[in-house]
N, C-alpha and C positions, 0 to 999 in steps of 0.2 A: 265112671266116666260118662258124661252125657254128650249127646250130639248137639252141636251149635244150632241155634234157631235159623241161621242163615241158610243152612243146608236144606231145611224144610221149605224155605221160600224158593230156593233154586229148583228143587224137585217140583214144587207146585207150579212154578212158571213153565218148566219144561213140559209137564203134563198138560197145562193149559194150551200152550202153543201147538203141541202135537194134536190135541183134540180139535183146535180151530183149523189147523192144516188138513186134518182128515175130513172134517165136515165140508170144507170148501172143495177139496179135490175129489172126493168119492162121489160116485153116481148111484151106488147101491144103498138102499134104505137101511139095511141092517148095519152096514159099515158107518153110516151117518149117525145112527142111534148109539153105536159104540163110541163114536167121537164125542157126542154130547155127554155120555157118561164119563169120559175122561175129563172133560171140562168140569163137571160137577165134583169129581174126585179131587181135582185141583183146588176147588173152592173149599172142600172139606179139610184138606191139609192146611190151607191158609187160615181157616177159622181156628183150628187147633194150635197152629204155630203162633198166631197173634195172641190167642188166649194165654199161651205159655209165656210169651214175651211181656205182655202188659199186665196180666193178672195171674201170676203163677199159682196163687192159692184158690182162685175162682174156677168155676166150671161152666161159665156162660158159653164159651167157645165150643166146649164139648157138647152142650145141649143143642146149640145151633147146628153142629155137625150131625147129630142124630136126627134133627128135624130135616136137614137137607137129604140125608140118606132115605128117610121115609118118603119125601117128595119124589126123589129119584126113582124109588121102587114103583110108586104109583104111576109116574110118567112112563117108565119102561113098560109097564103092563098095558097102558093105553096105547102106546106107540106100537107095541107088538101086535095088538089086536087090529089096529089100523093097517099095519103092514100085511097081516094075513088077509084082510078084506081086499086090499089092493091087489095082492097076488091072485086071489080067487077071481077077481074081475078082469084083470089084465094079463094074467099068466106071466108076470114079470115083476121083479122087485127093484127095477131101475126107476130113477126119478124121471127119466125121459118118457117112460110109458104113461105117466099120469099127468103130463103137461096138457093133454087134451080133455081133461075132465070138464064136463058141462053139466048144467042142471038138467 
């Protein structure tokens, strides 16, 4: 018994909108990063589901998913390094604390 592809699309849409909502409403940099990761995970699920729906024998969607996972890992590493530097300079991880950044 296999799970219908539509369920994957619903899960992907749910993750995407939770991520967008979290990114818009949160003021904490770490919470915003987690929200971006949720959006990227929704994209991964969508790639895999579309691949299964359109090309059941192909692996293109799976390869794109692996590529997005690699990009997300690099993005997370850079974002955490930036957040650590912001915290060191401003003693806060809030977006409001870095609004006054000047050259």
